C-alpha positions in Angstrom: 0.0 0.0 0.0 1.4 3.4 -1.0 1.9 5.8 1.8 0.4 9.3 1.4 -0.5 12.2 3.5 -4.1 10.8 4.1 -2.8 7.9 6.1 -4.5 7.7 9.5 -2.8 6.2 12.6 -5.0 3.5 14.1 -4.9 5.4 17.5 -6.2 8.6 16.0 -9.8 8.9 14.6 -10.8 11.6 12.1 -14.2 13.1 12.4 -15.3 11.9 8.9 -18.9 12.8 9.5 -17.9 16.5 10.0 -16.0 16.4 6.7 -18.8 14.7 4.8 -21.3 17.4 6.1 -18.8 20.0 4.7 -18.7 18.3 1.3 -22.5 17.9 1.1 -23.2 21.5 2.0 -20.4 22.7 -0.2 -19.1 24.9 2.6 -15.6 26.0 3.3 -14.5 25.6 6.9 -13.2 28.6 8.8 -9.7 27.0 9.2 -9.1 26.6 5.5 -6.8 29.2 3.8 -8.5 31.8 1.6 -11.7 31.7 3.6 -12.6 35.3 4.4 -15.9 34.5 6.2 -16.0 34.9 9.9 -17.8 32.3 12.1 -19.0 32.2 15.7 -16.7 31.4 18.7 -18.0 27.8 18.9 -17.2 27.3 15.2 -13.7 28.7 15.8 -13.2 26.2 18.7 -14.4 23.4 16.5 -12.0 24.4 13.8 -9.1 24.5 16.2 -10.0 21.0 17.4 -10.1 19.7 13.8 -6.8 21.4 13.2 -5.2 19.5 16.0 -6.6 16.3 14.8 -5.3 16.8 11.3 -1.9 17.8 12.7 -1.8 14.6 14.8 -2.6 12.6 11.7 0.0 14.2 9.6 2.5 13.5 12.3 1.3 9.8 12.5 1.6 9.4 8.8 5.1 10.8 8.8 6.2 8.4 11.5 4.5 5.5 9.7 6.5 6.4 6.5 9.7 6.6 8.4 9.1 3.2 10.0 8.3 1.7 6.6 11.5 3.1 5.2 13.5 1.7 8.0 11.9 -1.7 7.7 12.6 -1.7 3.9 16.2 -0.7 4.4 16.6 -3.5 7.0 15.2 -5.9 4.5 17.6 -4.7 1.8 20.6 -4.9 4.2 19.7 -8.5 5.1 19.3 -9.4 1.4 22.8 -8.0 0.6 24.3 -9.9 3.5 22.6 -13.1 2.3 23.9 -12.5 -1.2 27.3 -11.9 0.0 27.3 -15.0 2.2 26.1 -17.1 -0.8 29.0 -15.6 -2.9 31.5 -16.4 -0.2 30.2 -20.0 0.0 30.5 -20.4 -3.7 34.0 -18.9 -3.8 35.0 -21.2 -0.9 33.8 -24.2 -2.9 35.8 -23.0 -6.0 39.0 -22.6 -3.9 38.6 -25.9 -2.4 38.0 -24.7 1.1 35.6 -27.6 1.9 38.4 -30.1 1.2 39.6 -30.5 4.8 41.3 -33.3 6.7 38.7 -33.5 9.5 35.6 -33.4 7.3 32.9 -36.0 6.8 32.4 -38.3 3.9 34.3 -37.3 0.8 36.6 -35.0 2.8 33.9 -32.2 3.0 33.6 -30.2 6.2 30.2 -29.4 7.5 28.3 -26.4 6.5 28.4 -25.1 10.1 32.2 -25.3 10.1 32.4 -23.6 6.7 30.1 -20.8 8.0 32.3 -20.4 11.2 35.4 -20.2 9.0 33.9 -17.3 7.0 32.7 -15.6 10.2 36.1 -16.0 11.7 37.7 -14.4 8.6 35.3 -11.4 9.1 36.3 -11.3 12.7 40.0 -11.2 11.8 39.3 -8.2 9.5 37.6 -6.4 12.5 40.6 -7.5 14.7 42.9 -5.5 12.5 40.7 -2.5 12.7 40.5 -2.7 16.6 44.3 -3.2 16.8 44.8 0.0 14.6 42.5 1.9 16.9 44.4 0.7 20.0 47.8 1.6 18.5 46.6 5.0 17.3 45.0 5.7 20.7 48.2 4.9 22.6 50.4 6.9 20.2 48.1 9.9 20.4 48.1 9.8 24.2 44.2 9.9 24.3 42.6 10.6 27.6 41.7 7.6 29.9 38.0 8.1 29.0 38.5 7.9 25.3 41.0 5.1 25.5 38.5 3.1 27.8 35.9 3.2 25.0 38.5 1.6 22.6 39.5 -1.0 25.1 35.9 -1.9 26.0 35.2 -2.3 22.3 38.1 -4.7 22.0 36.7 -6.8 24.9 33.3 -6.9 23.2 35.1 -7.9 19.9 36.6 -11.0 21.7 33.2 -11.7 23.2 31.9 -12.0 19.8 34.4 -14.7 18.7 33.4 -16.7 21.8 29.7 -16.4 20.9 30.5 -17.6 17.4 32.5 -20.6 18.8 29.5 -21.6 20.9 27.4 -22.0 17.8 30.1 -23.7 15.9 30.7 -26.2 18.7 27.1 -27.3 18.5 27.5 -27.8 14.8 30.9 -29.4 14.5 33.0 -29.6 17.7 35.8 -31.5 15.9 36.4 -28.6 13.6 37.0 -26.3 16.7 38.9 -28.7 18.9 41.4 -29.7 16.1 42.0 -26.1 15.2 41.3 -26.5 11.5 40.0 -23.0 11.4 43.4 -21.5 12.4 46.8 -21.5 10.8 49.3 -24.4 11.3 51.6 -22.2 13.5 48.6 -21.5 15.8 47.6 -25.1 15.9 51.1 -26.0 17.5 50.0 -24.0 20.6 46.3 -25.0 20.6 44.6 -26.2 23.7 41.0 -27.4 23.5 40.2 -25.2 20.5 42.0 -22.0 21.6 44.9 -20.4 23.5 46.0 -21.7 26.9 45.2 -18.8 29.4 48.1 -19.5 31.7 50.7 -19.5 28.9 49.2 -16.2 27.5 49.6 -14.6 31.0 53.1 -15.8 31.2 53.9 -14.2 27.8 52.2 -10.9 28.9 53.9 -10.5 32.3 57.2 -9.3 30.8 55.4 -6.9 28.4 53.3 -5.0 30.9 56.0 -3.3 33.1 55.8 -1.4 35.3 53.3 -3.1 37.5 52.3 -2.3 41.1 52.8 -5.0 43.7 49.1 -5.5 44.0 48.8 -5.9 40.2 51.6 -8.5 40.2 49.9 -10.5 42.9 46.6 -10.3 41.1 48.1 -11.4 37.7 50.1 -14.4 39.4 46.9 -15.3 41.2 45.0 -15.3 37.9 47.8 -17.4 36.3 47.7 -20.0 39.1 43.9 -20.3 39.0 43.9 -20.5 35.3 46.5 -23.3 35.4 44.5 -25.3 37.9 41.4 -25.0 35.8 43.3 -26.0 32.7 44.7 -29.2 34.5 41.2 -30.1 35.6 39.8 -29.8 32.1 42.8 -31.7 30.6 42.3 -34.5 33.2 38.6 -34.6 32.3 39.4 -34.8 28.6 41.9 -37.6 29.2 39.3 -39.6 31.1 36.8 -39.1 28.4 39.3 -40.3 25.8 40.1 -43.4 27.8 36.4 -44.0 28.3 35.9 -43.8 24.6 38.8 -46.2 24.0 37.3 -48.7 26.5 33.8 -48.4 24.9 35.0 -48.9 21.4 37.5 -51.7 22.1 35.6 -53.6 24.7 32.7 -56.0 24.5 31.7 -58.6 21.9 31.7 -57.8 18.2 27.9 -58.6 18.0 27.2 -55.6 20.2 29.2 -53.2 18.0 26.3 -51.0 17.0 25.3 -50.6 20.7 28.9 -49.7 21.5 28.9 -47.0 18.7 25.7 -45.5 20.2 27.2 -45.3 23.6 30.4 -43.8 22.1 28.4 -41.2 20.2 26.8 -40.2 23.5 30.2 -39.8 25.1 31.5 -37.8 22.2 28.7 -35.2 22.8 30.6 -34.3 26.0 33.4 -32.8 23.8 31.2 -29.7 23.3 31.1 -29.1 27.0 34.8 -29.2 27.3 35.3 -26.7 24.5 32.7 -24.5 25.9 34.3 -24.5 29.4 37.7 -23.9 28.0 36.4 -20.9 26.0 34.7 -19.6 29.2 38.0 -19.9 31.0 39.7 -17.9 28.1 36.9 -15.3 28.2 37.1 -14.9 31.9 40.9 -14.5 31.8 40.7 -11.6 29.4 38.0 -9.9 31.4 40.1 -10.4 34.7 43.1 -8.9 33.0 41.0 -5.9 32.1 40.0 -5.5 35.7 43.5 -5.8 37.1 45.3 -3.5 34.7 44.8 0.3 34.2 43.2 1.5 30.9 46.6 2.1 29.3 48.0 -1.1 30.5 45.0 -3.0 29.2 45.4 -1.3 25.8 49.0 -2.4 25.6 48.0 -5.9 26.8 45.4 -6.5 24.1 47.7 -4.9 21.5 50.5 -7.4 22.5 48.0 -10.2 22.2 46.8 -9.2 18.8 50.4 -8.7 17.5 51.5 -12.0 18.9 48.8 -14.0 17.0 49.3 -11.8 14.0 52.9 -12.9 13.9 52.0 -16.5 14.3 49.7 -16.3 11.2 52.4 -14.4 9.3 54.8 -17.2 10.3 52.4 -19.8 8.8 52.2 -17.8 5.6 56.0 -17.6 5.3 56.3 -21.3 6.0 53.7 -22.2 3.4 55.3 -19.9 0.7 58.8 -21.3 1.0 60.6 -22.1 -2.2 60.5 -25.8 -3.1 64.2 -26.0 -3.4 64.6 -24.9 0.2 62.1 -27.4 1.4 63.9 -30.2 -0.5 67.4 -29.3 0.9 66.0 -28.9 4.4 64.3 -32.3 4.2 67.6 -33.9 3.1 69.6 -32.2 5.8 67.0 -33.1 8.4 67.1 -36.7 7.3 70.9 -36.8 7.5 70.8 -35.3 11.0 68.2 -37.9 12.1 70.3 -40.7 10.6 73.4 -39.5 12.6 71.3 -39.2 15.7 70.2 -42.8 15.3 73.7 -44.1 14.6 75.4 -42.2 17.5 73.4 -43.9 20.4 74.1 -47.3 18.8 77.8 -46.7 18.8 77.7 -45.6 22.4 75.5 -48.6 23.3 78.0 -51.1 21.9 81.0 -49.3 23.4 79.6 -50.1 26.9 80.3 -53.8 26.2 
């Protein structure tokens, strides 16, 4: 339905009978422009009342048009995002993104994992922008109030990736826990689908000087509690793995299907471990924000971002090495390994 100036808000009712009487009698009301006739006081009061009603309706029609315009813009934005997502999916298929080592049948990863990979790529782009804001804010010596806005924005930025991982864990927990969404260098340091909080704190301590005595105590306490939580989660995961081994390997062959059903039920617990590990990571970042001053927190998050940026750059450099270098290094590595294998044997026989 096309909007026009005659649109009437449902909460406002026009006196249509009054307008029809005017039309039938072919009269011009006192309030219309160009009318030179003078009416009584009651007619002037009635005209003022009608004027207010018409003004209210015009305002209601204006608000209605604005709401409709905003709704149409929202629909258009959603359509553009959906189109862009479809294009990203198509581009990923063409580039072979769905050919992964931890996928399902045919080597294809799940749609949930593919969506997370693309959302993570968008998150990384935002991460570069947030890091640039932190770096600029520190260099420009912004006030604590202005810098706090940037730091809080970076915390919210990390909260977003944890929300995305919750959704991804429900869809494909193996994709998260194996780190197939990250670079090879990052996967070397992976713990339950992400960074190990205690190791991150250890890396940050030397980067945040000077710290007050109270801050040092708070950070070391946070590191200790994080390490204890990590050990508890690691032990729980080891117990789950051992339980899976016992379930799959034990029992008669005839009951194999029943064993698989039990094993599937136990595998569902992996999602809980990843979620608890992410909660620990998220709490660690928030605790660091509370312990540190605004400027220290800005440096802290900048150091974290640069560290993982260098890990990703290291992976890119490793993948783009010249083939000749790779072959020569493989040969030298093999020679070194052979020498290491021969040397213990010589020492072993010399003892006799």
